[in-house]
N, C-alpha and C positions, 0 to 999 in steps of 0.2 A: 553743794552737792545734795541732790534729792535722795532720800532713803527709799522712796517708792519707785518701783521700776518704771522707766520711761519706754513707751512702745517705739521700737525701731523696725523698719521694713527691710527684708532681705531683697536686695536689688540684683544680686548676682551670687552664684554659688558654683564652685568647681572643685574637683577632686585633685589633691596634691599627690597623695599616695593611696595605697589600698585602704588605709584606715584613717586618713586625714583629709579634711575638707577646709577650704577657705570660704568665708562668707563676707560679702560687701554689704554694709548696713548703713541706712540713712534714716533720719528721724521720720516717724510716720505722721507727725503733726508739727505744730509750731515749737513744741518743747524739745530741747536737745540737751545732751550731757555737756558739762564743761569740757574745754579742750584737754586732750590727753598729752602727756609727755612720753617719749620713748621709755619703755620699761614699766609703765603703769598698766593696770589691768582693770577689766570690768567684771561685774557679776552678771552673767548672761542667764536669763530665765527662759526655759522651754515651757510654754504654757501647759499646765496639767501634769508636768513631770518634776520640775525642780530647777535649781540654779547652781551654776559652778563658776569659779573664777577662771577667766581666760585673758591672757595678755593681748594687747593690741599688736597686730603685725604690720599694719600700715595706717598712717594717719593722713586724712585729707581735710579739706576745709570744713565739710559737714559730714562726710562719710568716714566710716571706720572699716578696716578689714581685720577679721579675727580668724586665726587658723586653729582648728580644733581637731584633736585626735580622739577617736571613738574608743573609750575605755570603760564606759559605764552607761547607765540608763539615760542620764541627762545629756552627756556628750553625744551618745548615739542619736538621740532625738534631734539635737542641734545639727548634727552632720546630715540628717535626712531631710532637712529643710531645703526648699527651692525658692526661686524668685516669687515674690508676692506673699510669702509667709511673714509672720511677725514674731519678734522676740521681745522680752522685757530686758532693759539694760539699767544697771546702776553703776555709778562710778564718776570720775576715775578714782581708783584706790591705789595705795602703795607709793613707794619711792621710785623715782625715775632713775635711769642710768647715769644722769648727770654728765652729759657730754661737755658741758661748760668747764668741767674739771680738766679737760684735755686741750684747752686753748693753748696753742703754741707747742703742743706735744705730738709725738708720734702716737698712733692709735693701733692697738692690736685687739682684734675681735676673734674669739675662739668659741665655736659652737659645736654641740653634739646633738644629734637627733632633732627633736622638735625645738631645741634651744635656739635654733636660727630664727624662729618666729618672733619672739620678743626682742631680738637684737636687730632684726631687719630695719625697723624705723630708725635706729641709731646709725646704721650703715648708710641709709638713704640721706639722713640729715648731714652726716659728715661729708658725703660725696657732693651734696648740694652747696656746701660752703667751704671750699678748699682754702680760703684765705686765712682761716683761723686755726688750721690743724696742720701737723706735719705729715709724715708718711702714714698711709692708711692700709692696714692689713686685715684681710678676712680669711680665716682658716675654718673650714667646714668639715665636719665628720659625720658619717652615717654608717649604718650596718651594711647596706647594699645600695646600689644605684637606684633601686626601686623605692628606697626609703628616704631619698634625698629630697628635701623640701625645695620648692621654687627651682626645680632642676634646670629649666631653660634660662632663668635669670642668672643662676650661679655659673652655669657653663659659659654664658656670654661674658660675665665678669672675668672668669678665669682665662678666657681667650682674648680679652681686650688688652690694649696697651695704654690704658688710661691711668689715672692716679691711684686707682684701687688695685692693690696686689692681692689677688684672690687665688686660693688653692683649696681643692677638695680631695677628700680621701674616704675610702670605704674599707670596712673590715673584710668583706667577701666580695671580690669583683665578679661581675657578670659580663657576658659577651657585649662588646661595644663600650665598655666603661672607658672614659677618656682621662680620668684623673689618677690620683695616687692610690696606693694600697697600704693600709697600716693604721696605727693609732693617730689621732689628730695631733697629739703632742709632737710627733715627728715632723710636722709641717713648720714648727717653730724654727727649725734650722734654716728655712728659706725665707722667713719673715724679715722685713727691713725695718729695724728700729734700733734706737739707742736706749739701752735699759734705764739710764738715769734720767731720761727725758721722755718717758713713755707712760701712758695710761692704758690698762688692759681691761677688757670686758669679757666675761666668761659665763656661758649658760649651757646646761646640758645635764646628763645624769650626774649624780653626786660623785661617783668614782672618777668620772672625767674631770669634774670641777677640781677635785682635790689634786689629781695628777697634774693638771695644767697649771693651777696656781702655784704649786710647789716647784714646778719646772721654771716658771717665770721668776719666782723669788731666787732660785738657784742661778738664774741668768742675770740677776742684779736689780730686778724691779723691787721697789718697796711694797710691802704687803698692803698698805693703805692705798696704793695706786692700782690695785687689782680689784675691780668691782665684779661681784658674782651675784647670781640670782638663786635664791633658795625658795622658789615659789611653790614647790610641791607641798601637798597636804593642807593647803589653805581651803577654808570652807565658808565661813560667814563673812569675811572681809571687814568685820567691825571689832575684832579682838575680844569677842564674848565667849565663843565656844572653846577656845584654848586648843583646838585641833592642830594648829600650826606652831605651837610653842616649842622653842628650842632654848633651853636654859631660861633666862629671864627675858627673852626676846619673842614677841609675837610677830610672825612674818608679815601678816596682813596689815598690821599697824606700824611696825618699825622697819619693815622691809617691803618687798622681798629682796631688793637690791641693797647689798651692804658690802663693805670692804672686806678683803680677805683677812685683815688684821683682826676682825671680829669673827668672821665666819669660820675660821680654822678651829677655834676652840669650841664653837657651837657644834660643828660636825663631829669633833672628837668626842663630845658627850654622847651623841647619838650612837657612835660606834661601840660605846661601853656596854 
């Protein structure tokens, strides 16, 4: 992995929601980053502004898709880019989701808000190889239908009769909403899985992660079979600034994907 930013070219850009944009990136020259695994992230540099960590939301042969929410100066600059612009890229960083842990198991994926972005590569990988996984569930939560990422893709999955059991819910419905209403944890009642033979993957706001993980444990899943992402507050990706430290764990170095058996106590410290 190269510590110097590698130039990547924006080949496509489109708006997902009012404050969220997806960028398709390909190497601007011969040099390219090493292959990413679902759950890993890149440090994306907006020239003249700064860099931020962004999880990969789709992985191609040489192209990467990153979905970015505009919440600060760097993310706003990245969201404003169009085809032909360049960004600097470092990575891959972090631990992946570890889909290989779920070989022969049912899979439950639960997302809230922008948490669907880092989990989409895992869903796509699981759908692509149905021979090694059991039943596949995707449960998606958002504040409103306007905040739902990849809305067309999620709706198509929810209305298909294929191997993916997909359900979506919003807190506040708007006219034309086609899914459920309520907390994403309520969708677990319709999920198809055998608790003692299931691996779960959860990403979203911390309150949603806590509620979902505890519900899954209550339903019989082992805490170490629940993989969660604690990617918030990462900054340098190298473990030097300490901004992402929780207890003795540096998320950029030791995470951000870890088992709930470790994450529960780390989040409890943050609540104190």
